[in-house]
C-alpha positions as CSV (number, residue, x, y, z in Angstrom):
1,M,-24.4,-57.3,-33.0
2,A,-24.4,-54.0,-34.7
3,F,-20.3,-53.0,-35.4
4,N,-19.4,-50.0,-36.9
5,P,-15.4,-49.7,-37.4
6,R,-14.9,-46.1,-37.7
7,V,-16.8,-43.8,-35.6
8,N,-15.5,-40.5,-34.9
9,Y,-14.5,-40.0,-31.0
10,D,-16.7,-37.0,-30.8
11,T,-19.7,-39.3,-31.9
12,I,-19.7,-41.3,-28.1
13,A,-18.2,-38.7,-26.1
14,H,-21.9,-38.4,-24.3
15,L,-20.8,-42.4,-23.3
16,Y,-17.5,-42.2,-22.3
17,D,-15.5,-38.7,-21.2
18,G,-11.9,-39.4,-20.1
19,D,-11.3,-40.4,-16.3
20,R,-14.9,-38.6,-15.4
21,Y,-16.8,-41.8,-16.7
22,R,-20.2,-40.6,-15.6
23,V,-21.4,-37.3,-17.6
24,K,-23.6,-34.9,-16.1
25,A,-25.7,-35.0,-18.9
26,V,-29.1,-37.3,-18.6
27,D,-29.1,-40.7,-20.1
28,P,-30.3,-40.7,-23.7
29,D,-31.2,-43.9,-23.7
30,L,-33.4,-43.3,-20.6
31,Q,-35.0,-40.1,-22.4
32,S,-35.7,-42.5,-25.6
33,F,-37.3,-44.8,-23.1
34,V,-39.7,-42.2,-21.2
35,K,-40.7,-41.2,-24.8
36,E,-42.0,-44.5,-25.4
37,R,-44.0,-44.8,-22.1
38,L,-45.2,-41.6,-22.0
39,E,-46.1,-42.0,-17.8
40,A,-43.7,-41.7,-15.1
41,I,-41.3,-44.6,-14.5
42,D,-39.2,-46.5,-11.9
43,A,-35.6,-46.1,-12.6
44,L,-32.3,-47.6,-11.1
45,D,-28.6,-47.3,-11.8
46,I,-26.5,-50.1,-10.8
47,A,-22.6,-49.1,-9.5
48,C,-24.0,-45.2,-9.6
49,G,-20.7,-44.0,-8.2
50,T,-20.9,-40.7,-7.0
51,G,-24.3,-39.7,-8.7
52,N,-23.6,-37.4,-11.7
53,Q,-25.8,-39.5,-13.7
54,M,-28.9,-40.2,-11.5
55,V,-29.1,-36.6,-10.5
56,A,-29.0,-35.5,-14.0
57,N,-32.0,-37.7,-14.6
58,R,-33.8,-37.1,-12.3
59,R,-33.6,-33.5,-12.9
60,A,-34.9,-33.6,-16.5
61,F,-37.8,-36.1,-15.6
62,P,-38.5,-34.7,-11.8
63,S,-42.0,-37.0,-11.7
64,M,-39.5,-40.3,-12.0
65,R,-38.5,-42.3,-8.8
66,C,-34.5,-42.7,-9.6
67,V,-32.4,-45.1,-7.1
68,G,-28.8,-45.4,-6.8
69,L,-27.3,-48.2,-5.7
70,D,-23.9,-48.8,-5.2
71,R,-21.6,-51.0,-2.9
72,F,-19.6,-48.0,-1.3
73,A,-21.0,-45.8,1.1
74,G,-18.1,-42.8,0.3
75,M,-19.3,-43.0,-3.3
76,L,-23.2,-42.6,-1.6
77,R,-22.3,-39.5,0.1
78,Y,-21.6,-37.4,-2.5
79,G,-24.6,-38.5,-4.3
80,I,-26.8,-37.4,-1.2
81,E,-24.9,-34.2,-0.8
82,K,-25.8,-33.4,-4.6
83,D,-29.8,-34.6,-4.4
84,T,-31.6,-35.7,-1.5
85,D,-34.3,-36.6,-3.5
86,V,-32.6,-39.9,-5.4
87,G,-32.8,-42.9,-3.2
88,W,-29.1,-43.6,-2.2
89,V,-29.1,-47.4,-1.6
90,Q,-25.6,-49.3,-0.8
91,G,-25.7,-52.6,-1.8
92,D,-24.6,-55.3,-4.3
93,G,-25.4,-55.3,-7.9
94,A,-25.6,-59.5,-7.7
95,T,-27.6,-59.6,-4.7
96,L,-30.1,-56.3,-5.3
97,P,-32.3,-55.4,-2.3
98,F,-35.2,-54.7,-4.2
99,T,-38.7,-56.6,-4.7
100,D,-39.6,-58.4,-7.6
101,D,-41.0,-56.0,-10.4
102,S,-39.6,-52.9,-9.0
103,F,-38.3,-50.9,-11.7
104,D,-39.2,-50.4,-15.6
105,Y,-35.6,-49.4,-16.4
106,V,-32.3,-50.3,-15.1
107,S,-29.0,-49.2,-15.8
108,N,-25.1,-50.2,-15.4
109,Q,-22.5,-48.0,-16.8
110,Y,-18.9,-48.8,-17.2
111,A,-19.1,-51.4,-13.6
112,F,-20.3,-54.8,-14.9
113,H,-16.2,-55.8,-15.0
114,H,-16.0,-55.1,-11.4
115,V,-19.0,-57.4,-10.3
116,G,-17.6,-60.6,-9.1
117,D,-21.0,-62.6,-9.8
118,K,-21.4,-61.3,-13.3
119,I,-24.3,-63.9,-13.9
120,G,-25.8,-63.4,-10.7
121,M,-26.2,-59.3,-11.7
122,L,-28.1,-60.4,-15.2
123,T,-30.4,-62.4,-13.1
124,E,-31.0,-59.8,-10.5
125,V,-31.5,-57.3,-13.0
126,R,-33.8,-59.5,-14.8
127,R,-36.0,-60.4,-11.7
128,V,-36.3,-56.2,-10.3
129,L,-37.4,-55.3,-14.0
130,R,-41.2,-55.1,-14.3
131,L,-42.5,-56.6,-17.6
132,D,-41.1,-54.8,-20.9
133,G,-38.6,-53.1,-18.6
134,R,-35.6,-52.3,-20.3
135,F,-31.9,-52.5,-19.2
136,V,-29.1,-50.9,-20.8
137,M,-25.2,-51.3,-20.0
138,L,-22.9,-49.1,-21.3
139,N,-18.8,-50.8,-21.1
140,L,-15.2,-51.1,-22.5
141,V,-14.8,-53.3,-24.8
142,P,-11.0,-54.4,-24.1
143,E,-10.0,-56.6,-27.1
144,R,-10.8,-54.4,-29.3
145,S,-9.2,-50.8,-27.9
146,A,-5.6,-52.4,-27.7
147,N,-4.1,-48.8,-29.1
148,W,-5.9,-47.0,-26.8
149,L,-3.4,-45.0,-24.7
150,M,-4.3,-46.3,-21.1
151,Y,-3.5,-49.8,-22.5
152,R,-0.4,-48.2,-24.2
153,Y,1.3,-47.3,-21.0
154,F,0.0,-49.4,-18.7
155,P,-0.2,-53.3,-20.1
156,G,-1.0,-54.8,-17.0
157,V,-4.2,-53.1,-17.1
158,Y,-4.8,-54.6,-20.3
159,Q,-4.4,-58.1,-19.4
160,R,-6.2,-57.4,-16.2
161,D,-9.1,-55.9,-18.1
162,L,-8.8,-59.3,-20.8
163,A,-9.9,-61.0,-18.0
164,D,-12.4,-59.4,-15.9
165,F,-14.6,-58.3,-18.9
166,M,-16.7,-61.0,-20.5
167,T,-16.2,-61.3,-24.6
168,L,-19.4,-59.4,-26.8
169,D,-20.8,-63.1,-27.5
170,M,-20.6,-64.4,-24.2
171,L,-22.3,-61.1,-22.5
172,E,-25.1,-61.4,-25.3
173,S,-25.6,-65.5,-24.6
174,E,-25.6,-65.0,-20.8
175,T,-28.1,-62.2,-21.1
176,R,-30.5,-64.1,-23.4
177,R,-30.0,-67.0,-20.7
178,A,-30.6,-65.1,-17.8
179,G,-34.3,-64.4,-19.4
180,F,-34.0,-61.1,-21.3
181,E,-35.6,-60.6,-24.8
182,N,-34.6,-58.5,-27.6
183,V,-31.4,-58.1,-26.7
184,R,-28.5,-56.1,-28.7
185,I,-25.5,-54.9,-28.5
186,D,-24.3,-51.9,-30.6
187,V,-20.4,-51.3,-30.7
188,L,-18.4,-48.2,-31.3
189,I,-15.2,-47.4,-32.0
190,G,-13.9,-43.7,-31.3
191,Q,-10.6,-42.5,-32.9
192,S,-8.4,-40.0,-31.8
193,E,-5.5,-38.0,-31.5
194,D,-4.7,-36.9,-27.8
195,R,-3.2,-34.6,-26.3
196,L,0.4,-37.1,-24.2
197,R,0.7,-34.4,-21.7
198,T,-3.1,-34.5,-20.7
199,F,-3.0,-38.0,-20.6
200,A,0.1,-37.8,-18.1
201,Q,-1.7,-35.3,-16.0
202,D,-4.7,-37.6,-15.8
203,A,-3.1,-40.7,-15.2
204,R,-0.8,-39.0,-12.4
205,R,-4.3,-37.9,-10.7
206,R,-4.8,-42.1,-10.5
207,V,-8.3,-41.7,-10.3
208,T,-9.8,-44.0,-12.8
209,S,-10.7,-47.2,-11.7
210,Q,-8.2,-49.0,-14.1
211,L,-5.3,-47.6,-12.1
212,I,-6.7,-47.4,-8.7
213,V,-6.5,-51.2,-8.8
214,A,-2.9,-51.1,-10.3
215,S,-0.1,-52.8,-8.6
216,D,2.2,-49.2,-7.2
217,E,5.1,-50.9,-9.2
218,E,2.6,-51.2,-12.1
219,Y,1.7,-47.8,-11.9
220,A,5.0,-46.3,-11.6
221,A,6.1,-48.3,-14.4
222,G,3.3,-47.0,-16.6
223,I,4.6,-43.6,-15.3
224,R,8.2,-44.1,-16.7
225,R,6.9,-44.9,-19.9
226,I,5.0,-42.0,-20.3
227,D,7.5,-39.7,-18.9
228,H,10.3,-41.2,-21.2
229,D,8.1,-40.8,-24.2
230,L,7.5,-36.9,-23.1
231,N,10.8,-36.6,-22.8
232,E,11.5,-37.6,-26.0
233,I,8.9,-35.6,-27.6
234,G,10.4,-32.1,-25.6
235,D,8.6,-29.0,-26.8
236,G,7.2,-30.9,-29.8
237,N,4.2,-32.0,-30.8
238,D,2.9,-34.5,-28.4
239,T,-0.5,-35.7,-30.1
240,V,-0.6,-39.4,-29.9
241,P,-3.6,-41.5,-31.9
242,S,-5.3,-43.4,-29.6
243,T,-8.7,-46.1,-30.6
244,I,-11.3,-46.6,-27.6
245,C,-14.1,-49.5,-28.2
246,L,-17.3,-49.1,-26.5
247,M,-20.5,-50.9,-26.4
248,K,-23.9,-50.5,-25.4
249,L,-26.1,-53.4,-24.6
250,I,-29.5,-52.9,-24.8
251,A,-32.2,-55.9,-23.5
252,E,-35.8,-56.2,-22.5
253,R,-37.9,-58.0,-20.1
């Protein structure tokens, strides 16, 4: 498990983009995989959301079969509007509606903690991957992100994420137990000076998954904390240090 204690936030901007989670650039890990294979492949994104990543992937590799799966039909409708050539499928990551050996590449971005049966999903991903296929997962690492603004102003979100996320050691061991080989987890820490006013605007939109599931009382308390600090700052400098830790798991069948 690689660990870099200080990586500039810009270095990992392509992995995490504020409340927008899924950037519109092609998946760099998919790019690397395609270059290795030098042939058309079939790719699946589990919990694809509104499909930004899948649309970018398909446009970069038009010969590739792209499938985006999400539990929520409302999310998929946005994806269909963006690209009808992507296969949009409603389903659960822990019970994938695909036959064995269906895909060469499977990705899951910032959503594994929402899966109720996490071990079941790892087993299912292994099942639908073809021999020499690759699984790539991106996510936060809450236990190393205590200084992230989201967690500082919404401590209930932090506690919930600590409970919902697997530890890195557990994730690595369960991935191996599911039958994957060459399992690797890279950890990156992004340190930045963020604008509190910008964070306040994003928080009030309540669009991140963490804030959507927060109770109304918990959410209101966090907004009060932000407003208090903004009042203390007044017209002064509102830049505050923030740290977010991200992980990338790469595993092969």
